[in-house]
N, C-alpha and C positions, 0 to 999 in steps of 0.2 A: 079726278074724283071731286065732286062738289061738296063743300063744307058749309052746312047750314047752321050749325051750332055756333053760338057766340059765347065768348068767355067774359064773365063779369069780374070786375075788380074784387068784389066781395069774396069771390071764391078763391082768391089768392092771399087772403089775410094770413092764413097760417102757412103760407108757402115758405119754404126754406130760403127762397130768394127774396124775401121781403126786405131785408136789410141791404140788398144789393145797391151799390151806388149808381147803378144804371137805372135810369127812370124809364119806365115803360108806360105807354099810353093805352089805357084800356077804356077809351070812350066808347059810347054806344055806337057811334058811327064809325064804321071802319074807314080808316084812312086809306086813301087810294095811293098807291106808290106812284111816284113820278114816272110818267111815261116818256121815254126819250122821244125827242122830236123825230118825226118821221117825214120823209120826203113825200111830196105829193106825187101820187103815182101818175105816171104818164101813160100815154097810149101803149107804149111798148111794155110797160110794167104791168103785170096782172094785178088786179085788185084783190085785196085780201077777202073782199066780199064776194068775189067770184066763187064758182063751185069749188068746194074743197078738193084738194089734191089727195088722192089716196096714198097713204104711206106705203113704201115698199116693204113688204113682209118677206122674210126668208122662206125659200121654197122648201116645203116639207119633203123629207126623204123617206122612201119606203124601207122599213126595217128588214123585210124579207130579202130585198135585193142586196142589202149590205151583208146580211148573214151568208147569202149565197156566194158573194165575192170573197168573203173571209174563208169560207169553206173551200172554195176553189184554190185560193192561194195556199191554204194549208195542205191540200192534196199535192200541189206542185212541190212544196217543200219536202213533204214526205217522200215523193218520188225521187227527188234529187238525193235525199239521204240514202234511200235504198240503192240508187244507182252508184253513188259514191262508195257505199258499203260493199256492193258487189265488186266494183273495180278494185277496191282495196284488198278484198278477199282474194280476188284473182291474182293480184300483184304479189300478195303474201305467199299464195300457193306456188306461184311461179318462182319466187325467190327461194322458197323451201325446196322445190323440186330441183332448181338449178344448184342450190347449195348441196343437196343430197348427191346430185350427179357429180359435182366437182369433188365432193368428199369421197364418193365411191371411186372416182378415177384415181385420186391420190392414194386412197387406201389400196386400190389394186396395184398401183405402181410400187407402193411401199411393200405390198405383199410379194410382188415379183422380186424386188430388191432383197427383201428378207429371205425369200426362197433361194435366190442365188447365193447369198452369203451362207445360208445353212448348207447348201450343196458344197460350197468351198470348205466349210468347216468339216463336213462329213468326209470329203475327200482327204483332207489333212489327217483326220482321225484314222481313216483307213490306211493311209500311208504309215502313220505312226504305229498302228496295230501290226502291219506287215513287218515294220522295222523291229518292233518288240518281239514278234514271233521269230524273226531271224536271230535276234539276240538270245531268245530263250533256247532256240536250237543250238546256237553256239555255246551257250552257257551249259547246256545239258551234257556237252562233251568236255569242254575245257574251261568254261567260264568266260572265254573270249577276253580274259583280263578284267572283266567287270565283276570281280569277286564281291559277293555280298558280305562275306566275313573275313576276307583275306587281304591280299596285297593292295594298297591304294594305287591308283593310276598316277604315274609320274607326269609332270608337266612337260618334260623334254624328251620323252621316249615312250616305249611300250612296256607293259608288264610281261613277265614270262608267259602268262596265259594268253595274252594277246599275240605274242610272237608265235606261239604254238598254233593258235586258231587261224592265223593268217597264212601259215605255211604248211599245215598238216597235209593238205592235198598235193603239195609239191615234193614231199619226202616219201620215198618208196623203199620197200624191202627188195633185196636181190637174192635169188636162190641160184646156186651154182651146182650143176650136176656135171661131174668130171670123171676122168679115169686116170689113175696113177699106176706106175710100173715100179716094182721094187727091184732090189739088186739081183734077184733071182729070175727076173723077167716076167714075174707074175703081175697081172693087172687087177686092179681093184677099183670098183666104183666108189666115188666119193661124193659127199654132199656138204656144202657149206653155205653160209648165209651172211649177208652184209647189208649195207644201206647205200643209198644214193639220193641225189636230188635233181629235179628237172630244171634245165636252164633254157628251154625253148618250148614254144607251143607245139612244135612238130616232133617232140619226143626225144630230144637229146638229153642224156642223163650222165652226170659226173659221179665217179666213185673212186675207190682205191684200186690199184693194179692187183694187189693180192686178193681182192674180193672176186675178180673175174679170172684169175690165173688158172690155166689148165681146164677151162670150162669147155664141155661139149654142148651143153645146153644152159642158156641163161633165161631166167624167168623174172620178170618185174611184177611185184605185187603192190597194188595201191592201197591207200587208206580204206577204200571201200571193199577191199579184198578181191578186186578184179585182177586177173592175171594176164600178162602179155609176154610173148616171146621177144627176146632182145638179141642184138648182134653187137660185136665189138667194132668200134670205129677206129680206135687207136689208143696207144698208151705210152707211158714213159716209166719203165721199170725202176730206174734209179730214183725217180721222184715219187714212186708209188701212186701214180696217177693214171686214170683211164677214163675213156669216154665211150659210152654205149648208146644204142639207138633202138627205139621202139617205133614200129611202122604205123603209128596212129597219130592223129592230131587232136587239138582241143585241150592240151595239157596246160596247167597253170605253172608258169616258171617262177623261180625265186628271183629276188633282186640281189645282185652282187654288190658288196661294199668294198672297203679298202682295209686290209690288215695293217697297212703302214700307219693308219690313223689311230690305231689302238694304243692305249697306255696301260701300264701295270695297274690293276685295280678295277679295270672296266668289267662290268658284269656281262656274262655271255650265257647262251642257252644252247644245249646240244639236243638234237632230235634224231632218233634212229631206231634201230631194230635189235636191241640188246638180246643176246643169247639166241637170236634167230627166231624168237617166238613172240616177243612183246612189241608189236608194231607201233611206231610213232610214240615211243616213250620219250619223256622230257626230263632232262637234268639241268641244273642251274649251278653256275660257279662264277669264278672271276679269273681274269688273266693274271697268272702268277709270274711268268717270265716271257719276254719276247726274244726271238732269235736264239733259241736253244738248239744246239747241235745234238741230234740224236742219231746214233748208228743203228741202222736196221739192215740186217743181212749184208753187212760189209759196205753199206753205203751211208754216208752222212747226209742227213736231211735237216734242213732248217725248220724248226718247229715253234709253234706257240704252245706254251705250257699253261694248263688250266687245272683247277681243282674240280671242275664238273666231271661227274662220273661218266667214263667212256669204257664200256664193256665189250667183249667179243660180240660181234653182230652190229655194233655201232659204227664200225669201220666203214669209211666211205660216205658217212652221213654229214650233214652240214653243221657248222658251228655259227650261231647267229650273234650279232650285236643286238642292243636293245632298240635299234631302229627296225629290226626285222630283216637285216641284210646279212648275207652269207659272208663271213670273214675268214673261214677256215674249213678244211676237210678233216674231220676226225679220223685218226688213223691208227693209233696204238695207245695202250695203257702200260705204264711201267709196273710190272707185277713183281712184288717182293713182299714177303711177310712183314718186313720191318718198315715198309714204306706204304703209305696210303694217301690217296688224294692227288696223285700226279698223273695227268693225262695229257695227250698231245694232239695237235691238229696242224696240218700243213697250211701255211698262210696262203690265202686266196690270191694275193698279188704274185706269188711265186709260180702259179700255174695259169694265170689269166692269159698269158701269151700262148701257152700250149693249147688252151681251149680254143682260142681264135684260129690257131694254125690247123687244128684238127677239123674245125667247122668249115674253114675255107679251102684247105688243101688236102685234107684226109690223112695227113701224117704230121709228125713233129720233127722238125729239123734241129740238129744240135751240132756243136763244133766237134770235129773229128780229128784225132791224132794219128791213129794207125799203129798203135803199139799194144803189147801185152805187158802188164805190169803187176807187181806185188809189193808188199811192204819190204823195205830194206832190212838186211840182217841185223844191223846195229840199231835199228829202230828210228833212224833219221832219214826221211826222204822216201821216194818211190822208186823201186828197182825196176829197170827195163830189161826183160829177158827175151823179148822178141820184137822185131820191127818189120812191118809189112812192106813189101817192095812197092815202090812208086807211091807210097803214102805221104801225107804231109810231113810226118816225122822223118821219113827217109830223105825227103827233099831238103829238110832243114839240117840234116847231118846228124841226127840222133842215132846212137848205136847201142847194140846189145851190151849190157853191163853198165850203162850210164845210170846215174841216180838223179832223178828230177828233184830239185830243191825248191823251185818256185816257178810260177807261170805269171808273167807280168809282175804286178805288185803283190801277188798272193802267194804265201808260203804253202808248200805241200809236204808236210812232215809225215804223212801217212797216206795209204791208198784211198781210204774213205774221203780224205780231205781233197784229193785230186778231183774226184767227181764233183764235189761242191764248187771247187775253184773254176772248173770248166763252164759252169752255168753262167759265169759272168761274161762270157764271150759269145760271139755270133759266128756262124759259118762265114768263111772268106775274110775274117778279121785277122790282122797280123799282130803278133805279140812276141815278146822275148822269153825264152825258156832258159832258166839257169840250171846247169847240171854239174854233177861232180863226176870227173873222169880222171882216172889215174891220180887220185888225190889232188886234183886241180879243179877249181871252179871256173867253168867257161860259160859264155852266153851264146845261145843260138837263136836265130830268128825264124819263126814258123808262121805260115799262113794256114789257118785251120781249114780243113775240108768240111764237108757236110754229110751227115748221116740222118736217116729218118727211119721211123718205125711205123710201117703201114699197118692197117687193120689185118687181123688174122684171117 
């Protein structure tokens, strides 16, 4: 830009820079600044006076092209964002679907597992319900020992109710239809009743001999009041023991225990048919005495004494310990107005061998002497008034008029005692018999024979 105006010094009089130490030359003639020496141009160097060289000007850019480029890049960016958004959405949806599928699978598995557990719980509940129903059925009759308001359940045994519930189907009533003949030769039909208990699934039943004595017809009556005809297998009159048979199967047998294991004071339960009318009646008591000798119809029988009530009709029934095992056969009650609470039962150990013999052989073997005896006149010993020919007694030298004082180590002071003593010996066993003959005591050696009582 060309500057044609000149600045005069007068115009700077009032300048704020008037007092400046720097001197400025404001002459009318402008001073030309020194021009640096310049090289003389050569032929190769263009002269400044030559045609002026046009200065390079920046190329002008079209705004419309720029805006178009920006718009195109913006569209590409938006397309990428949309694409990324779609891909992200698809991925999220896939993850959600996969997660739902996995969740559904595990939920299904859990449902199956829960269902199986529920089925198991239902099955256990059904079993418990059935068990409770059985207990209710048992309780409706005897309480099965699970008394709500009664006897607590012992830790080492059963309650009387439990003993009864476990064995009521094994105890039966026995009806005896018979015929008796009086001294005038007249016959009379008789009827009596007793009890018994099942010892095998095929219908063998134990009872007393006097329950089946003289029977023409025997009928066994169960707890359900079913009736079955029965026959006699065998018996031992001296021990008041008999075995009968019902020709049906599927019976529930009792479990036999050991009477030798009892002690005085043990609790016992009697189940039977008292008075021939009250089926499966229960009485409870304790062992009062063991090894009590009781004389019944001229025969001494070793007995258990108990205070459990045993009435007519109970005879032949079982006496249980508190484990539910039979330890005796109820057989008689001592009847006296001045005495109460004395009842008896045959120890099961005394007849166990007889039961086995009858089951295996059909008869009971016993030691046999071959003599007819009675009580001695002076009350000491057993008087022999007859000796069978060729009998074990005859072979041993026993004679009519002898008084038997002892057999082996056992004294025989009376007739009833002799029967009891002989139970300690077996057929074919040898023993010493001590007898009184002509006021002298002599010893004889005898080998017992064998006798048996077959079924009627």
